[in-house]
C-alpha positions, 0 to 999 in steps of 0.5 A: 645820732651823731654826725661823724666829724673824724674818721680814725680808718681801721685803728686798732692796736698793735697796727700804728698809722704811723710806718717812721717811728714818729714820738710826739710830745704834746704840753703846758710850761706853767710858771707861777709869774706875774710874768708867765706870757714873757717867761713861755714865750722866751722858752719856746724861741730860745729851743732850736726846733730843726731836728723836730715838727713843732706847734705852739697855740694858745692852748700847748706847743707840740713837738714831733719826730724822732724820739732822742728830738722830741725829748732834746727838746722839750726837756730844753724848753723846760729848762729855757724857762726856768726862773730861781725861785718861780714855781713851775709846772709841765705837763706832758703827754708823751706817745709813741704809736698811736694807730691815730698818727700819720706820718705827716709832720715829720722832720726827716732832717735826723742827724746830731738829733740833741741840737739843744744838749750843749746849751740845756744841759749847761742849766741843772735844778732839783724837779718832783713830780710824776708820771702814769705810764700805760702800754698799748695793745700788750697783754703784758702791760704790766710787766713792761711796766715794773722793769722801767718803775724797777730801773727809776728806782735803781737810778733814784729818780723813782721816789714812790709811788701811788694811785695812778702815778710814780712819783720822781725826784732828782734834777732836772738832768737825771729826770729826763734821762730816766724819762727818755728812757721810759720811751726807748725802753718802752716803744721798744716791747708795745706797738703804742704807749702814751705817757702822762708827765708832771714835773715840779721845780721851786716847789714852794717848801713846808708841809702839806696841809 
């Protein structure tokens, strides 16, 4: 019998472990460049993290805090790492309302949460990608997914769908605005959701063989 190395208490759907509306994002940047380490670390260092709790290790980076602040920091990290002509991928997991979450590691400085907005919005480029949304603690979760996908089609940033994901495309500012809308909308309708996000920029041209 295995040992109980962790204990998540009495976690269950509909009973978030956090009472302070914490949103969290864990992400990786993957620039296809020999200079990838410098690109990643310089971008992360450039982000103003005064409105989020953050932690970077050898595997990934985590931002936690108010929803607007987390998306502000996440977008900043991605656009600050942009290099013209360098194919780069963002892989992110966004979560809100996790029953196993807690109110610790939370930044309470909530005024002006979009502290990186002015600098990050000056950088624009095209992206393609996908996201998969998992609303939890709801019997009508497919309607919730359909609501935000329809909005994405209206905005012109949802470009199609396939097995296990919805395709995204457009300029990076519009796509991040939409992803934040998804978080905000779904967070109001369900107790816990997870979103898996992949974005690519400077994708090599040509047909897929």
